[in-house]
N, C-alpha and C positions, 0 to 999 in steps of 0.2 A: 652731319649725320647725327641723327637722334640715337642717344644711348638706349640700348635694350635692357630693360630692368627685369631680371628674373626673380619671381616670388616662389620660394620653396614652400611647398605645402607641408604643414606639420602633421605628422601621423598621430591619430588618436588612438590611445590604447584600448583594445577591446575591453568590454565590461569585466570579463573574467580576470584580465590582467591588472585592472585598476587597483584592487586592494594591495597587490604586490608593489605597484609603483608608488602608492601612497605610503606604504610601509618603508620604502626606501627613503622618502621625503622625511618621514618621522625620524628615521635613524639619523640622518644628517642633522636634522633640527636639534635632536637630543644631545649631539656631540658639540653643538655650538653654544657656549656659555651665554651668548647674547640673545638666544631664542626666548620669545615671549611665552610664558607658561600657559596663559589663557589660550593662545593660539594652539599650543601643543595639545591641550585638552580637547579643543574643538576638532582638531585633525584626528586625534585618537577616537573621538565619538564617531566622526565620519567613517573612519577605518572599520569600526565595529559594525556600523550599519551596512556598509558595502559587503562585509564578510557575511552578515546575516541574510542579506538579500540573495547573494550568490548561492548560499547554502540552501535557502528555500527553493530557488529555482531548480537546483539539482535534485532536491527531494521531490518536487512536483514532477519533474521529467522521469525520474526513476519509478515513481509510484504509477504514472500513466503507462510506462513500458511493462511494468510488472502485472497489470491488471489481467491481461490476456492469459497469463500463466497460473493464476490462482485457480485451484480446482473447486468444484462444487463438492460439498461434503455430505456423505451419506448419513442419514438420520437413524442412528442405532439406539439412541436413548428413547425412553418412553415414560411419560408422566401418567400415572394411574390413580384412579379414584375409585374405591371399593372394588378393586381388581380389574376395572375396565380402563383401557388405554384412552385417555382424553386427547393426547397429542404426542407427536414424536419430535425429537430434536437431535442435532449433531452433538456428540460427546466432545468435551474439551480435549481429551487425549487424541481423538481422531483429527480435530481441527489442527492441533499443535503438530502432530506428525505430518500432516499434509502441507502445511504452509511453511514449516521451518526451512526446507531446502530452497524454496522459491525466495523467501526473504533473504537468505544468506547470499543467493546468487545476485540479487539486485542491491546489496549493501544495506539492508534493513535489519533492525532488531526490535523485537516486541518484548516489552517488559510490563510489570504491573506493580501498583502501589495499593496497599490496603489500609484502611483505617476502621477501627471498631469502636470509636468514641461514642457514636450514636447510631446504632444499627451496623450494617456492613457497607462500607464504601469501597468500591473498586475502581481504580484509575488505570486505564490502559495507556501505554506510551509507545508510540511508533517512532523510532529514531533512525536516522540515515547517516551514513558514514561521513557525508559532507558537513554534518554538524546541526542540521535542522531536525526538529521533532514536533509531533502533533500528539495531543492527548485528548481523551474523553473519559468522563466519570459517570458511574451509575451508583445510586444509593439504594440499598435494599434492606428489608427486614431479615432476620434470620429465618431460614426456611425450615419450619418445624413440621411440615407435612409428612405423612407417612410414618408417624410415630418415631421421628428421628430424636436422638438425644441432643443436648445442647451443642456438643462439639460437631456432630454430623450436620446440624442445622446451619452452623456458621460455614462449614466447609462447602455445603451444597450452594449457599448463596455466593460464596467466592467463586466456585466454578461457573455459576450462571453469569456473574459479573465479567469473568474472562471471556466467555463466549460472546456476551453482548458487546463488550468494548472492542474486542478483536474484529467482530463482524462490522461494527460501525467504522473503524479505522480503515479496514481493508475492503469493505463492500463485499463481504463473503456471501455466498449462497449455499443452500443445502437442499437436499431432496430425499425422498423415501429411500430406504435401504434396498428395496427391490429394483435394481436397475432395469430389468426387463419391463416391469410395470411402469416405471418412469418414462421409458422410451415408447411404450405401446400407445400412449394417449393420441399419437398421430403417426401412422406408419411412415418409415423413412423412405423416401424416394431415392434410389441409388445415385441419382444425379447430384445429390448434395455431397456425397462422399467423393464422387468423381470430380466435382468442382474444387473440392479441397485439395485433392491429389494433383490436379492439373495446374494449380496456382504456382507460377514461377517467381513471384516476388511478393513481398509482404503487403504491398498495397492491393494487389489482386486478391490475396488471401483475406485481408480485412473486409474487402467488399463482399466476399462470399459470407463471412461472419454476419455482416450487417444485414444481409438478405435472409439469413437463417433467423436472426433475432426478430426481424420484422415478420417473417412467416410464422414463427411460433409465439409471437406476441410477448416477447420478453426474453432476456438472456437466460433466466432461470428455467425457462421452459424448453430450451434447446435440448434434444436427447443427449444423454451422456456419451454415447458412442461417437456422435459428431463433435462434441466438445473435445473429447480425447483425440480424435483424428486431427482436429484443427490445431491443438497444442503441439502434437507430434510434428505436423508439417511446418509450423512456425519455427520450432527448434531446428528442423532440417534446413530451412532457408537461412536462418541465422548462422548455422555452423558452416554453411557453404560460402559465407562471405569472406 
């Protein structure tokens, strides 16, 4: 009779568990006086790379999940030339108030670095609790428009830098302060709101959003009332899980 040889399959640790497994190997190696130092250093570098990769993966997943909850900001600020409004913009205080609860919910923090060595340099840093962060920088002259004094000119540029870098990191959108006018560009068919309310899962709800974005030719053009209804329904579905 031929002997039956059984081969036990070795379980492969999931990617998320690999840094922990490698850390255990490092701990054992560190306790062994015969351990090769060069190998220890290579293992340590590998551990750091794996930690960084996992942190970046968590960052990207959380950022993607957060996008649907970031609101469009009303443009209450106005740039004037000779008393005439040239353009409107979202004020930093409005942006900050609107995004802070969403950032906190998804484990993010937004901070800024400033440098006044040559002009005004503002760097926005978006950090995630897993350890990964992304940053972007804008360099500006001091904004002396509107008869500002030197301090006001620098403060104005810093505020602009915060708005710009936050918008770039988070893909923020803004719209005119008059919500009625914002929504009136295309009368809302009640079926859109009905479709949002009828969605019983996130996949269906996201399909409704995709249809809205296509209908209004861009996410920034979707009427505020529908964006609000979408976010509320999304929160309801998540809370019901």
